[in-house]
N, C-alpha and C positions, 0 to 999 in steps of 0.2 A: 504494500500500500504506500503510495507517495505521501509526502508531507502535506500536500494540498488536500488530498482525499481524507487524510487523518484529521486535518483542521476542520474540514466540512462536517465530518462525522461528529467531532466533539462539539461543534457549534450548535448541533441539533439535539433532538431527544435521544439520548443514548442509554436510557434505562433498559433493564432486561424485563420483559413481560413474561409472566408465568403462563405456559401453555398447558402443562399438566403437573400434578403433584402426587407423588406416590409415598404413602407412609411405609416405613421400613421397620421401625421399632418404637415402642412406647414404654418407657421405664418410669421409675419413681422420681428421678431427677431430670432426665432428659428424654427427648424423642428425636428420631432421625427420619428425615424424609429426603427423597430425591425429586427435584423439580426439573422439568424440561422447560427451558426459557428460550424466547425469541430474542436474538441479538440485534443490535442496531444495523448490522450489515445484511440482515435477512436470514441468516443461518440460525440453527438451533444448537444448544449445548445443554449438558446436564450439570446441575448444581446440587451437591450433597450438603444438606443443611441440618445442623443440630439446633433444636429448639430447647431453650432453658428459661425458666421463669424469672431469672435475674437474682441478684443478691445484694446484700447491704453489708458494709464493713465499717469499723470504727477506728479512727486514730485517737486513742485515749491516752492522755498524759496524766500521770500521777506523780507528784513531787518531782517534776522534770524528767521523768522516765516514761518510756513507751510500754504500755501493756501489750503483751504478746502471749500467744499460746503455742506450744510445741506439740505436734501430733504426727503420727505415722500417716503418710500419704501413699496409699497403695499404687496409684498410677506411676509414681516416681520410685517406689520401693525403698523409701527412706523417710526419716523424720524431717519435718520442716518447721521453721519458726515463722509464724504469720500473725497479722493483726486479727482480732476477733471478727468473724464474719459468718454469714449464713444465708441460705436460700430464702427467697421471698415466698410466703404462702400465697395462694390464689387471691388476687385483688388486694393484697396487703400493701399499705403505705410503706415505702422504703425506710422512713425514719422510725416507724414503729418496729420494723424488723431489726434495724440497727440497735435500738435500745434493748430489745429482747435478747439479741445475740450477745451483746456486751455483758449483760447480767448473767445469762445462762452459762456462758463460757468462762467468764472471769470472776464472777461474784461481785463486780462493780456495777453501780447504777450511774447513769449520766444525768447530772443535774441540768445540763444544757447540751443539745446537739445542734451543730451547724453543718449544713450540707457543704462539703468541700467541692466535690465534683462527681461526675459519673463517667464511666468509660466502657467501651465495648471491648470484651476480652480477646476475641478472635473473629473480627468481622468478615474474614474470608470464608468462614464456614459455620459460624455460630451467631445466634442473636442475643447471647447473654450480655447484660449490662450490669455492672457493679456500681452501686451508689456508695460513695465514701463520705462518712460524716466525721466531724472533729469535735472533741471535747477536751478541755483541760479542767473540767469540773466533775470528776468522777468520784463517787463516794462508795464505801463498802456496802454491798447488798448481799444477795444470796445466790451462790452458784447452783445451777440446776442443769446438769449435763443430760443430754439424751442418752438412752440406754446403750446405744452403739458408739458413744463418744468417749474417747480416752485421751486426755490431754493434760499437759502441765502448764500452769500459768506463771508468768514472771513479769517483772518490770525491768526493762533493760536500759542501759545508758547508750548514748550515741556511739561511744567507742565500741561497746559490745555489738551494736547493730552493724557497724562497719566491718568488724571482724566476722560476724555471721554471714554478711554478704560475700566477703572475700572467700570464706570457706564453702559457700554454696548452701548454707543452712537457711538463708533467706534468699529465695530466688523467684518468688511469685510476684506478678505485676503489682497487685494491690499493696503488698508490704513494701516493695521498693518505692512505690509512689508515697506511701506513708512516711518512710524514712526521709525522703527528700523534702516532703512537706514539713516534717518536724524540724529539719535543719533550717529551712527557710523561716519558719515561725520563730525558732530560737534566735536567729540572726536579726530578724526585723520586727518581731512582735505582731506580725500580720499574716493572714492567710490570703494567698492569691489563688483565684480560680478562673 
C-alpha cells in the first residue's frame, strides 16, 4: 500500500465492524469469543477477544509506606507483590469495589478514595479496564479474605519497592503505575492524572 493510499484510508472511517461473533468459553472471571470483522480495506479478519468485567485497585499509603499484598500467581508460577485489587461485581461502582478490596485484602479501610486513573490492561485482545484509586487516609479495619485467597500483607518503603521491581517480584502494570504515582506524590504532594 502506498503512503497516499494509507493516508486516504486513515482519513476515513477505519473502525472494524463486527460481522459475526462466536462464543468460545465462559468462565467465572473471563469469557472468550472470536469475532469476524470487516476491515476498512474491505477484507475480513478474525479477532480473539477476552471479555473481563474490569477491576479496581488501591494505592494506599500508611505512614508513608505503600500497602501491598504478596500472593502466588498461578499464570506466572511464582509469588508476586501487588497493590490490593479485585474484580468488579456485575454493575458495581469501581470505587465501591476498590474500598471493598482494600479492606478485604489488607484489613485497612479508606477514609477517602480519589480516582487516580483507569487503564486498559491489554487492549489488543482484552476489554479489561482497571480503575486505580488513591488514599493516604487508611485506617485499620477488618481483613476478610475469600476462601480461595492466601496472601501476606505488608507496608513497604520506596527502597523496598525499587528492589522488588529490580528482582521481578513487582512486575504487574497496576503496581508499577502505583509505585511511580507514589514517587510523584512524595516529590510534589500532588496526584497527576
